[in-house]
A tleap script that builds the chain and sets N, CA, C and O, in Angstrom:
source leaprc.protein.ff14SB
mol = sequence {
  NMET THR ARG ARG ALA ALA ASN THR ARG SER
  GLU ARG ARG GLY ALA LYS GLY GLY ILE GLU
  SER TYR SER ILE SER ALA LYS HIE TYR ASP
  ALA ALA TYR ALA LEU LYS GLN ASP LEU VAL
  ASP LEU PRO PHE TYR LEU ASP LEU ALA LYS
  ARG HIE GLY GLY PRO VAL LEU GLU PRO ALA
  ALA PHE ASN PHE LEU VAL HIE PRO LEU LEU
  GLY LEU GLY SER LEU THR LEU LEU LEU GLY
  ALA ILE ILE LEU ILE ALA ALA VAL PHE GLU
  LEU VAL ALA TYR PHE ARG SER ARG ARG THR
  SER GLY SER GLY TRP LEU LEU MET LYS ALA
  LEU ILE THR LEU LEU LEU GLY GLY LEU ILE
  TYR PHE HIE TRP PRO SER SER SER CVAL
}
set mol.1.N position { 35.461 124.364 57.655 }
set mol.1.CA position { 34.088 124.293 57.203 }
set mol.1.C position { 33.994 125.016 55.864 }
set mol.1.O position { 34.554 126.100 55.698 }
set mol.2.N position { 33.296 124.426 54.928 }
set mol.2.CA position { 33.172 125.030 53.613 }
set mol.2.C position { 32.065 126.069 53.611 }
set mol.2.O position { 31.229 126.120 54.513 }
set mol.3.N position { 32.082 126.890 52.582 }
set mol.3.CA position { 31.069 127.937 52.471 }
set mol.3.C position { 29.688 127.326 52.293 }
set mol.3.O position { 28.708 127.846 52.826 }
set mol.4.N position { 29.600 126.227 51.548 }
set mol.4.CA position { 28.306 125.579 51.321 }
set mol.4.C position { 27.721 125.053 52.632 }
set mol.4.O position { 26.527 125.217 52.885 }
set mol.5.N position { 28.541 124.430 53.459 }
set mol.5.CA position { 28.065 123.911 54.746 }
set mol.5.C position { 27.619 125.050 55.641 }
set mol.5.O position { 26.619 124.924 56.348 }
set mol.6.N position { 28.342 126.163 55.624 }
set mol.6.CA position { 27.957 127.307 56.443 }
set mol.6.C position { 26.630 127.883 55.970 }
set mol.6.O position { 25.804 128.288 56.787 }
set mol.7.N position { 26.418 127.924 54.649 }
set mol.7.CA position { 25.158 128.444 54.119 }
set mol.7.C position { 23.988 127.551 54.491 }
set mol.7.O position { 22.923 128.054 54.851 }
set mol.8.N position { 24.160 126.240 54.414 }
set mol.8.CA position { 23.047 125.348 54.750 }
set mol.8.C position { 22.737 125.410 56.242 }
set mol.8.O position { 21.574 125.299 56.631 }
set mol.9.N position { 23.740 125.583 57.070 }
set mol.9.CA position { 23.482 125.725 58.501 }
set mol.9.C position { 22.731 127.008 58.798 }
set mol.9.O position { 21.824 127.011 59.631 }
set mol.10.N position { 23.088 128.092 58.139 }
set mol.10.CA position { 22.388 129.347 58.387 }
set mol.10.C position { 20.962 129.279 57.851 }
set mol.10.O position { 20.063 129.886 58.433 }
set mol.11.N position { 20.733 128.553 56.753 }
set mol.11.CA position { 19.378 128.385 56.243 }
set mol.11.C position { 18.531 127.597 57.238 }
set mol.11.O position { 17.355 127.907 57.430 }
set mol.12.N position { 19.114 126.587 57.868 }
set mol.12.CA position { 18.358 125.793 58.834 }
set mol.12.C position { 18.056 126.570 60.097 }
set mol.12.O position { 17.015 126.351 60.716 }
set mol.13.N position { 18.943 127.477 60.497 }
set mol.13.CA position { 18.683 128.246 61.713 }
set mol.13.C position { 17.475 129.152 61.531 }
set mol.13.O position { 16.724 129.382 62.479 }
set mol.14.N position { 17.279 129.669 60.319 }
set mol.14.CA position { 16.170 130.566 60.071 }
set mol.14.C position { 14.883 129.843 59.720 }
set mol.14.O position { 13.873 130.499 59.466 }
set mol.15.N position { 14.879 128.541 59.695 }
set mol.15.CA position { 13.704 127.788 59.294 }
set mol.15.C position { 12.669 127.786 60.403 }
set mol.15.O position { 12.993 127.898 61.585 }
set mol.16.N position { 11.403 127.653 59.990 }
set mol.16.CA position { 10.299 127.637 60.945 }
set mol.16.C position { 9.688 126.249 60.996 }
set mol.16.O position { 9.890 125.445 60.086 }
set mol.17.N position { 8.952 125.968 62.038 }
set mol.17.CA position { 8.194 124.723 62.133 }
set mol.17.C position { 9.050 123.515 62.451 }
set mol.17.O position { 9.984 123.585 63.250 }
set mol.18.N position { 8.708 122.388 61.800 }
set mol.18.CA position { 9.356 121.118 62.085 }
set mol.18.C position { 10.719 120.961 61.468 }
set mol.18.O position { 11.365 119.930 61.658 }
set mol.19.N position { 11.180 121.962 60.727 }
set mol.19.CA position { 12.477 121.861 60.079 }
set mol.19.C position { 13.597 121.902 61.112 }
set mol.19.O position { 14.689 121.391 60.861 }
set mol.20.N position { 13.340 122.499 62.262 }
set mol.20.CA position { 14.362 122.544 63.303 }
set mol.20.C position { 14.714 121.141 63.786 }
set mol.20.O position { 15.874 120.868 64.095 }
set mol.21.N position { 13.728 120.252 63.854 }
set mol.21.CA position { 14.033 118.874 64.248 }
set mol.21.C position { 14.843 118.172 63.168 }
set mol.21.O position { 15.626 117.268 63.459 }
set mol.22.N position { 14.655 118.587 61.930 }
set mol.22.CA position { 15.453 118.043 60.841 }
set mol.22.C position { 16.905 118.489 60.979 }
set mol.22.O position { 17.821 117.754 60.610 }
set mol.23.N position { 17.111 119.673 61.503 }
set mol.23.CA position { 18.464 120.194 61.679 }
set mol.23.C position { 19.267 119.340 62.663 }
set mol.23.O position { 20.486 119.224 62.534 }
set mol.24.N position { 18.602 118.757 63.620 }
set mol.24.CA position { 19.294 117.938 64.611 }
set mol.24.C position { 19.943 116.725 63.946 }
set mol.24.O position { 21.105 116.416 64.210 }
set mol.25.N position { 19.192 116.043 63.087 }
set mol.25.CA position { 19.767 114.875 62.424 }
set mol.25.C position { 20.648 115.265 61.251 }
set mol.25.O position { 21.561 114.521 60.891 }
set mol.26.N position { 20.390 116.423 60.647 }
set mol.26.CA position { 21.177 116.847 59.485 }
set mol.26.C position { 22.584 117.267 59.862 }
set mol.26.O position { 23.470 117.271 59.008 }
set mol.27.N position { 22.813 117.623 61.130 }
set mol.27.CA position { 24.169 118.030 61.501 }
set mol.27.C position { 25.143 116.858 61.388 }
set mol.27.O position { 26.322 117.066 61.100 }
set mol.28.N position { 24.673 115.641 61.608 }
set mol.28.CA position { 25.543 114.477 61.430 }
set mol.28.C position { 25.839 114.269 59.946 }
set mol.28.O position { 26.938 113.860 59.570 }
set mol.29.N position { 24.851 114.555 59.119 }
set mol.29.CA position { 25.065 114.490 57.674 }
set mol.29.C position { 26.094 115.538 57.257 }
set mol.29.O position { 26.989 115.256 56.461 }
set mol.30.N position { 25.963 116.740 57.797 }
set mol.30.CA position { 26.916 117.801 57.482 }
set mol.30.C position { 28.326 117.426 57.913 }
set mol.30.O position { 29.286 117.699 57.193 }
set mol.31.N position { 28.459 116.806 59.075 }
set mol.31.CA position { 29.784 116.438 59.568 }
set mol.31.C position { 30.445 115.419 58.648 }
set mol.31.O position { 31.662 115.443 58.463 }
set mol.32.N position { 29.661 114.540 58.083 }
set mol.32.CA position { 30.225 113.506 57.217 }
set mol.32.C position { 30.528 114.019 55.814 }
set mol.32.O position { 31.463 113.550 55.165 }
set mol.33.N position { 29.741 114.977 55.349 }
set mol.33.CA position { 29.865 115.400 53.951 }
set mol.33.C position { 30.233 116.870 53.781 }
set mol.33.O position { 30.097 117.404 52.680 }
set mol.34.N position { 30.690 117.532 54.821 }
set mol.34.CA position { 30.997 118.956 54.738 }
set mol.34.C position { 32.174 119.249 53.815 }
set mol.34.O position { 32.260 120.350 53.270 }
set mol.35.N position { 33.069 118.309 53.629 }
set mol.35.CA position { 34.242 118.546 52.794 }
set mol.35.C position { 33.981 118.340 51.311 }
set mol.35.O position { 34.825 118.681 50.483 }
set mol.36.N position { 32.827 117.789 50.965 }
set mol.36.CA position { 32.517 117.571 49.551 }
set mol.36.C position { 32.111 118.896 48.909 }
set mol.36.O position { 31.269 119.618 49.444 }
set mol.37.N position { 32.709 119.210 47.765 }
set mol.37.CA position { 32.422 120.468 47.086 }
set mol.37.C position { 31.157 120.389 46.222 }
set mol.37.O position { 30.507 121.408 45.987 }
set mol.38.N position { 30.811 119.210 45.757 }
set mol.38.CA position { 29.685 119.065 44.836 }
set mol.38.C position { 28.427 118.527 45.521 }
set mol.38.O position { 27.659 117.784 44.910 }
set mol.39.N position { 28.218 118.890 46.761 }
set mol.39.CA position { 27.083 118.399 47.534 }
set mol.39.C position { 25.801 119.101 47.073 }
set mol.39.O position { 25.639 120.305 47.271 }
set mol.40.N position { 24.910 118.348 46.468 }
set mol.40.CA position { 23.694 118.956 45.943 }
set mol.40.C position { 22.431 118.392 46.583 }
set mol.40.O position { 21.369 118.998 46.444 }
set mol.41.N position { 22.499 117.278 47.266 }
set mol.41.CA position { 21.276 116.677 47.772 }
set mol.41.C position { 20.788 117.295 49.074 }
set mol.41.O position { 19.583 117.280 49.327 }
set mol.42.N position { 21.664 117.836 49.907 }
set mol.42.CA position { 21.214 118.433 51.159 }
set mol.42.C position { 20.320 119.649 50.923 }
set mol.42.O position { 19.270 119.740 51.560 }
set mol.43.N position { 20.676 120.591 50.042 }
set mol.43.CA position { 19.743 121.691 49.781 }
set mol.43.C position { 18.403 121.213 49.211 }
set mol.43.O position { 17.362 121.810 49.486 }
set mol.44.N position { 18.431 120.139 48.418 }
set mol.44.CA position { 17.184 119.596 47.886 }
set mol.44.C position { 16.274 119.126 49.015 }
set mol.44.O position { 15.084 119.440 49.026 }
set mol.45.N position { 16.829 118.376 49.965 }
set mol.45.CA position { 16.003 117.862 51.055 }
set mol.45.C position { 15.583 118.972 52.013 }
set mol.45.O position { 14.498 118.907 52.591 }
set mol.46.N position { 16.415 119.979 52.190 }
set mol.46.CA position { 16.012 121.111 53.019 }
set mol.46.C position { 14.854 121.868 52.369 }
set mol.46.O position { 13.916 122.276 53.054 }
set mol.47.N position { 14.918 122.054 51.062 }
set mol.47.CA position { 13.829 122.722 50.359 }
set mol.47.C position { 12.554 121.889 50.433 }
set mol.47.O position { 11.463 122.433 50.609 }
set mol.48.N position { 12.687 120.586 50.301 }
set mol.48.CA position { 11.537 119.693 50.408 }
set mol.48.C position { 10.936 119.757 51.808 }
set mol.48.O position { 9.715 119.743 51.959 }
set mol.49.N position { 11.780 119.827 52.827 }
set mol.49.CA position { 11.301 119.934 54.204 }
set mol.49.C position { 10.599 121.264 54.426 }
set mol.49.O position { 9.601 121.319 55.145 }
set mol.50.N position { 11.099 122.338 53.825 }
set mol.50.CA position { 10.445 123.639 53.962 }
set mol.50.C position { 9.068 123.624 53.312 }
set mol.50.O position { 8.114 124.182 53.855 }
set mol.51.N position { 8.967 122.989 52.156 }
set mol.51.CA position { 7.680 122.958 51.456 }
set mol.51.C position { 6.652 122.117 52.197 }
set mol.51.O position { 5.465 122.443 52.181 }
set mol.52.N position { 7.090 121.031 52.852 }
set mol.52.CA position { 6.154 120.143 53.533 }
set mol.52.C position { 6.052 120.421 55.025 }
set mol.52.O position { 5.234 119.811 55.714 }
set mol.53.N position { 6.858 121.318 55.522 }
set mol.53.CA position { 6.736 121.735 56.911 }
set mol.53.C position { 7.349 120.797 57.929 }
set mol.53.O position { 6.913 120.797 59.080 }
set mol.54.N position { 8.326 120.005 57.569 }
set mol.54.CA position { 8.941 119.145 58.557 }
set mol.54.C position { 9.899 118.148 57.956 }
set mol.54.O position { 10.257 118.247 56.783 }
set mol.55.N position { 10.311 117.200 58.746 }
set mol.55.CA position { 11.256 116.184 58.276 }
set mol.55.C position { 10.666 115.379 57.120 }
set mol.55.O position { 9.455 115.173 57.042 }
set mol.56.N position { 11.529 114.937 56.242 }
set mol.56.CA position { 11.066 114.234 55.057 }
set mol.56.C position { 11.392 112.749 55.133 }
set mol.56.O position { 10.504 111.912 54.974 }
set mol.57.N position { 12.650 112.414 55.374 }
set mol.57.CA position { 13.083 111.024 55.330 }
set mol.57.C position { 12.929 110.295 56.665 }
set mol.57.O position { 12.817 109.069 56.690 }
set mol.58.N position { 12.922 111.026 57.754 }
set mol.58.CA position { 12.883 110.389 59.064 }
set mol.58.C position { 11.614 109.587 59.318 }
set mol.58.O position { 11.706 108.495 59.878 }
set mol.59.N position { 10.408 110.079 58.928 }
set mol.59.CA position { 9.212 109.242 59.151 }
set mol.59.C position { 9.280 107.902 58.410 }
set mol.59.O position { 8.848 106.879 58.942 }
set mol.60.N position { 9.815 107.902 57.193 }
set mol.60.CA position { 9.933 106.645 56.453 }
set mol.60.C position { 10.933 105.713 57.130 }
set mol.60.O position { 10.693 104.510 57.227 }
set mol.61.N position { 12.046 106.259 57.596 }
set mol.61.CA position { 13.037 105.438 58.291 }
set mol.61.C position { 12.461 104.872 59.588 }
set mol.61.O position { 12.705 103.713 59.926 }
set mol.62.N position { 11.697 105.690 60.312 }
set mol.62.CA position { 11.069 105.216 61.547 }
set mol.62.C position { 10.068 104.107 61.253 }
set mol.62.O position { 9.969 103.142 62.010 }
set mol.63.N position { 9.326 104.243 60.157 }
set mol.63.CA position { 8.367 103.209 59.773 }
set mol.63.C position { 9.072 101.897 59.452 }
set mol.63.O position { 8.549 100.829 59.771 }
set mol.64.N position { 10.251 101.953 58.826 }
set mol.64.CA position { 11.013 100.735 58.540 }
set mol.64.C position { 11.528 100.099 59.828 }
set mol.64.O position { 11.652 98.877 59.908 }
set mol.65.N position { 11.824 100.910 60.824 }
set mol.65.CA position { 12.274 100.346 62.101 }
set mol.65.C position { 11.123 99.698 62.865 }
set mol.65.O position { 11.310 98.665 63.507 }
set mol.66.N position { 9.946 100.291 62.800 }
set mol.66.CA position { 8.793 99.777 63.539 }
set mol.66.C position { 8.195 98.548 62.857 }
set mol.66.O position { 7.804 97.592 63.527 }
set mol.67.N position { 8.124 98.573 61.529 }
set mol.67.CA position { 7.531 97.470 60.762 }
set mol.67.C position { 8.555 96.941 59.758 }
set mol.67.O position { 8.447 97.227 58.566 }
set mol.68.N position { 9.544 96.178 60.216 }
set mol.68.CA position { 10.617 95.760 59.301 }
set mol.68.C position { 10.157 94.825 58.182 }
set mol.68.O position { 10.672 94.917 57.067 }
set mol.69.N position { 9.211 93.936 58.442 }
set mol.69.CA position { 8.751 93.026 57.382 }
set mol.69.C position { 7.955 93.758 56.313 }
set mol.69.O position { 8.067 93.448 55.127 }
set mol.70.N position { 7.152 94.727 56.730 }
set mol.70.CA position { 6.422 95.532 55.771 }
set mol.70.C position { 7.389 96.363 54.930 }
set mol.70.O position { 7.209 96.505 53.720 }
set mol.71.N position { 8.405 96.904 55.576 }
set mol.71.CA position { 9.418 97.664 54.846 }
set mol.71.C position { 10.196 96.790 53.882 }
set mol.71.O position { 10.476 97.200 52.756 }
set mol.72.N position { 10.544 95.593 54.313 }
set mol.72.CA position { 11.261 94.668 53.443 }
set mol.72.C position { 10.411 94.268 52.245 }
set mol.72.O position { 10.908 94.175 51.122 }
set mol.73.N position { 9.135 94.034 52.493 }
set mol.73.CA position { 8.231 93.683 51.402 }
set mol.73.C position { 8.076 94.816 50.403 }
set mol.73.O position { 8.068 94.577 49.196 }
set mol.74.N position { 7.952 96.043 50.885 }
set mol.74.CA position { 7.781 97.161 49.960 }
set mol.74.C position { 9.067 97.433 49.184 }
set mol.74.O position { 9.009 97.805 48.012 }
set mol.75.N position { 10.220 97.253 49.814 }
set mol.75.CA position { 11.478 97.427 49.092 }
set mol.75.C position { 11.676 96.336 48.037 }
set mol.75.O position { 12.210 96.598 46.959 }
set mol.76.N position { 11.247 95.122 48.350 }
set mol.76.CA position { 11.355 94.029 47.378 }
set mol.76.C position { 10.443 94.285 46.183 }
set mol.76.O position { 10.835 94.050 45.040 }
set mol.77.N position { 9.244 94.762 46.439 }
set mol.77.CA position { 8.324 95.090 45.359 }
set mol.77.C position { 8.887 96.220 44.494 }
set mol.77.O position { 8.793 96.174 43.268 }
set mol.78.N position { 9.464 97.218 45.128 }
set mol.78.CA position { 10.076 98.319 44.390 }
set mol.78.C position { 11.260 97.824 43.553 }
set mol.78.O position { 11.421 98.230 42.402 }
set mol.79.N position { 12.079 96.958 44.127 }
set mol.79.CA position { 13.216 96.397 43.394 }
set mol.79.C position { 12.748 95.605 42.170 }
set mol.79.O position { 13.325 95.736 41.091 }
set mol.80.N position { 11.709 94.787 42.334 }
set mol.80.CA position { 11.175 94.031 41.205 }
set mol.80.C position { 10.658 94.945 40.106 }
set mol.80.O position { 10.884 94.688 38.924 }
set mol.81.N position { 9.968 96.009 40.489 }
set mol.81.CA position { 9.446 96.951 39.496 }
set mol.81.C position { 10.575 97.675 38.774 }
set mol.81.O position { 10.503 97.871 37.561 }
set mol.82.N position { 11.610 98.073 39.497 }
set mol.82.CA position { 12.745 98.769 38.877 }
set mol.82.C position { 13.477 97.839 37.909 }
set mol.82.O position { 13.885 98.266 36.829 }
set mol.83.N position { 13.643 96.582 38.288 }
set mol.83.CA position { 14.318 95.630 37.398 }
set mol.83.C position { 13.480 95.385 36.143 }
set mol.83.O position { 14.033 95.264 35.049 }
set mol.84.N position { 12.151 95.309 36.286 }
set mol.84.CA position { 11.301 95.147 35.114 }
set mol.84.C position { 11.376 96.360 34.182 }
set mol.84.O position { 11.397 96.207 32.961 }
set mol.85.N position { 11.415 97.543 34.750 }
set mol.85.CA position { 11.547 98.760 33.946 }
set mol.85.C position { 12.889 98.779 33.230 }
set mol.85.O position { 12.967 99.175 32.067 }
set mol.86.N position { 13.941 98.355 33.914 }
set mol.86.CA position { 15.261 98.286 33.280 }
set mol.86.C position { 15.253 97.297 32.121 }
set mol.86.O position { 15.887 97.539 31.094 }
set mol.87.N position { 14.540 96.190 32.279 }
set mol.87.CA position { 14.456 95.205 31.193 }
set mol.87.C position { 13.739 95.780 29.986 }
set mol.87.O position { 14.118 95.507 28.847 }
set mol.88.N position { 12.709 96.571 30.227 }
set mol.88.CA position { 11.998 97.202 29.113 }
set mol.88.C position { 12.937 98.152 28.368 }
set mol.88.O position { 12.951 98.168 27.137 }
set mol.89.N position { 13.720 98.941 29.105 }
set mol.89.CA position { 14.670 99.842 28.461 }
set mol.89.C position { 15.739 99.073 27.682 }
set mol.89.O position { 16.168 99.506 26.613 }
set mol.90.N position { 16.158 97.944 28.218 }
set mol.90.CA position { 17.139 97.130 27.497 }
set mol.90.C position { 16.540 96.534 26.229 }
set mol.90.O position { 17.230 96.429 25.215 }
set mol.91.N position { 15.264 96.141 26.269 }
set mol.91.CA position { 14.607 95.644 25.063 }
set mol.91.C position { 14.480 96.744 24.010 }
set mol.91.O position { 14.678 96.497 22.821 }
set mol.92.N position { 14.152 97.950 24.450 }
set mol.92.CA position { 14.081 99.077 23.521 }
set mol.92.C position { 15.453 99.343 22.910 }
set mol.92.O position { 15.566 99.609 21.714 }
set mol.93.N position { 16.492 99.270 23.738 }
set mol.93.CA position { 17.853 99.472 23.227 }
set mol.93.C position { 18.219 98.391 22.230 }
set mol.93.O position { 18.899 98.665 21.242 }
set mol.94.N position { 17.782 97.178 22.471 }
set mol.94.CA position { 18.062 96.093 21.520 }
set mol.94.C position { 17.382 96.356 20.183 }
set mol.94.O position { 18.011 96.240 19.131 }
set mol.95.N position { 16.093 96.711 20.220 }
set mol.95.CA position { 15.373 96.913 18.968 }
set mol.95.C position { 15.902 98.116 18.183 }
set mol.95.O position { 15.778 98.167 16.959 }
set mol.96.N position { 16.489 99.075 18.888 }
set mol.96.CA position { 17.072 100.218 18.183 }
set mol.96.C position { 18.443 99.886 17.592 }
set mol.96.O position { 18.882 100.536 16.643 }
set mol.97.N position { 19.114 98.886 18.143 }
set mol.97.CA position { 20.466 98.564 17.666 }
set mol.97.C position { 20.581 97.117 17.190 }
set mol.97.O position { 21.675 96.553 17.224 }
set mol.98.N position { 19.509 96.517 16.758 }
set mol.98.CA position { 19.555 95.090 16.419 }
set mol.98.C position { 20.349 94.792 15.159 }
set mol.98.O position { 20.718 93.639 14.934 }
set mol.99.N position { 20.619 95.771 14.346 }
set mol.99.CA position { 21.390 95.534 13.129 }
set mol.99.C position { 22.899 95.630 13.359 }
set mol.99.O position { 23.677 95.353 12.446 }
set mol.100.N position { 23.316 96.011 14.542 }
set mol.100.CA position { 24.747 96.107 14.840 }
set mol.100.C position { 25.254 94.774 15.368 }
set mol.100.O position { 24.482 93.938 15.838 }
set mol.101.N position { 26.558 94.594 15.280 }
set mol.101.CA position { 27.131 93.342 15.783 }
set mol.101.C position { 27.123 93.338 17.309 }
set mol.101.O position { 27.369 94.366 17.942 }
set mol.102.N position { 26.849 92.219 17.873 }
set mol.102.CA position { 26.822 92.073 19.327 }
set mol.102.C position { 25.498 92.438 19.959 }
set mol.102.O position { 25.381 92.442 21.185 }
set mol.103.N position { 24.487 92.749 19.142 }
set mol.103.CA position { 23.199 93.127 19.724 }
set mol.103.C position { 22.474 91.923 20.327 }
set mol.103.O position { 21.565 92.095 21.140 }
set mol.104.N position { 22.862 90.717 19.942 }
set mol.104.CA position { 22.275 89.516 20.538 }
set mol.104.C position { 22.561 89.428 22.025 }
set mol.104.O position { 21.738 88.941 22.800 }
set mol.105.N position { 23.741 89.907 22.417 }
set mol.105.CA position { 24.075 89.923 23.842 }
set mol.105.C position { 23.154 90.878 24.598 }
set mol.105.O position { 22.770 90.607 25.736 }
set mol.106.N position { 22.807 91.983 23.969 }
set mol.106.CA position { 21.892 92.936 24.598 }
set mol.106.C position { 20.507 92.323 24.765 }
set mol.106.O position { 19.841 92.533 25.778 }
set mol.107.N position { 20.083 91.564 23.760 }
set mol.107.CA position { 18.796 90.874 23.871 }
set mol.107.C position { 18.832 89.834 24.980 }
set mol.107.O position { 17.886 89.718 25.759 }
set mol.108.N position { 19.932 89.071 25.053 }
set mol.108.CA position { 20.042 88.066 26.108 }
set mol.108.C position { 20.033 88.716 27.487 }
set mol.108.O position { 19.396 88.213 28.412 }
set mol.109.N position { 20.739 89.829 27.622 }
set mol.109.CA position { 20.752 90.551 28.903 }
set mol.109.C position { 19.357 91.046 29.249 }
set mol.109.O position { 18.938 90.964 30.403 }
set mol.110.N position { 18.627 91.564 28.249 }
set mol.110.CA position { 17.277 92.064 28.487 }
set mol.110.C position { 16.347 90.936 28.919 }
set mol.110.O position { 15.526 91.121 29.818 }
set mol.111.N position { 16.467 89.780 28.293 }
set mol.111.CA position { 15.594 88.661 28.651 }
set mol.111.C position { 15.910 88.117 30.041 }
set mol.111.O position { 15.001 87.755 30.788 }
set mol.112.N position { 17.191 88.060 30.390 }
set mol.112.CA position { 17.565 87.606 31.738 }
set mol.112.C position { 17.081 88.599 32.783 }
set mol.112.O position { 16.590 88.206 33.841 }
set mol.113.N position { 17.221 89.895 32.483 }
set mol.113.CA position { 16.738 90.919 33.413 }
set mol.113.C position { 15.229 90.846 33.548 }
set mol.113.O position { 14.698 90.985 34.650 }
set mol.114.N position { 14.538 90.631 32.451 }
set mol.114.CA position { 13.084 90.486 32.487 }
set mol.114.C position { 12.677 89.275 33.315 }
set mol.114.O position { 11.718 89.343 34.083 }
set mol.115.N position { 13.392 88.175 33.165 }
set mol.115.CA position { 13.107 86.972 33.944 }
set mol.115.C position { 13.340 87.228 35.438 }
set mol.115.O position { 12.516 86.853 36.273 }
set mol.116.N position { 14.452 87.859 35.764 }
set mol.116.CA position { 14.746 88.148 37.172 }
set mol.116.C position { 13.712 89.088 37.773 }
set mol.116.O position { 13.216 88.847 38.873 }
set mol.117.N position { 13.386 90.157 37.058 }
set mol.117.CA position { 12.376 91.090 37.554 }
set mol.117.C position { 11.023 90.439 37.705 }
set mol.117.O position { 10.307 90.692 38.673 }
set mol.118.N position { 10.666 89.585 36.730 }
set mol.118.CA position { 9.398 88.874 36.821 }
set mol.118.C position { 9.351 87.913 37.994 }
set mol.118.O position { 8.329 87.805 38.672 }
set mol.119.N position { 10.453 87.214 38.235 }
set mol.119.CA position { 10.493 86.297 39.387 }
set mol.119.C position { 10.308 87.043 40.699 }
set mol.119.O position { 9.582 86.592 41.585 }
set mol.120.N position { 10.962 88.174 40.813 }
set mol.120.CA position { 10.829 88.952 42.052 }
set mol.120.C position { 9.429 89.537 42.168 }
set mol.120.O position { 8.781 89.416 43.207 }
set mol.121.N position { 8.968 90.170 41.098 }
set mol.121.CA position { 7.700 90.900 41.143 }
set mol.121.C position { 6.494 89.971 41.280 }
set mol.121.O position { 5.603 90.232 42.089 }
set mol.122.N position { 6.458 88.894 40.501 }
set mol.122.CA position { 5.275 88.047 40.508 }
set mol.122.C position { 5.264 87.020 41.630 }
set mol.122.O position { 4.228 86.405 41.882 }
set mol.123.N position { 6.379 86.817 42.306 }
set mol.123.CA position { 6.398 85.939 43.478 }
set mol.123.C position { 6.374 86.737 44.779 }
set mol.123.O position { 6.613 86.195 45.859 }
set mol.124.N position { 6.088 88.016 44.661 }
set mol.124.CA position { 5.975 88.875 45.843 }
set mol.124.C position { 4.686 88.531 46.558 }
set mol.124.O position { 3.702 88.312 45.852 }
set mol.125.N position { 4.575 88.459 47.830 }
set mol.125.CA position { 5.503 88.835 48.894 }
set mol.125.C position { 6.395 87.700 49.375 }
set mol.125.O position { 7.247 87.918 50.237 }
set mol.126.N position { 6.223 86.488 48.840 }
set mol.126.CA position { 7.047 85.390 49.342 }
set mol.126.C position { 8.506 85.569 48.955 }
set mol.126.O position { 9.377 84.986 49.601 }
set mol.127.N position { 8.806 86.358 47.921 }
set mol.127.CA position { 10.199 86.571 47.531 }
set mol.127.C position { 10.913 87.567 48.433 }
set mol.127.O position { 12.128 87.733 48.327 }
set mol.128.N position { 10.180 88.228 49.313 }
set mol.128.CA position { 10.817 89.240 50.153 }
set mol.128.C position { 11.202 88.727 51.522 }
set mol.128.O position { 11.789 89.470 52.309 }
set mol.129.N position { 10.891 87.480 51.831 }
set mol.129.CA position { 11.199 86.971 53.169 }
set mol.129.C position { 12.344 85.993 53.096 }
set mol.129.O position { 12.758 85.449 54.120 }
savepdb mol mol.pdb
quit
């Protein structure tokens, strides 16, 4: 067991409120990732759980299990929005580098990404089923 895993376990033992229920599911996470030296996300989620007084990711996961079509629709909408944002960044990158050779490919990539994001986003919710 690494020192980091031991520290996170001791932090969870001293936690109050609903964080103890988070410790039950987090032990499986620890077992899978205890050997990683650069583990930074577990302390982040533990701190988030301490600030909000309980589990953070489990309610969202439970909601996806109970309402799978609603979860699929919201993930599709999020994916469309992320792809549209990526297209905007690619267009900005094109306009900043349009005088260099090969920038036409960047413009083509940005337009294809914009088209894909638009198809997903503007045909939602039918695009999520």
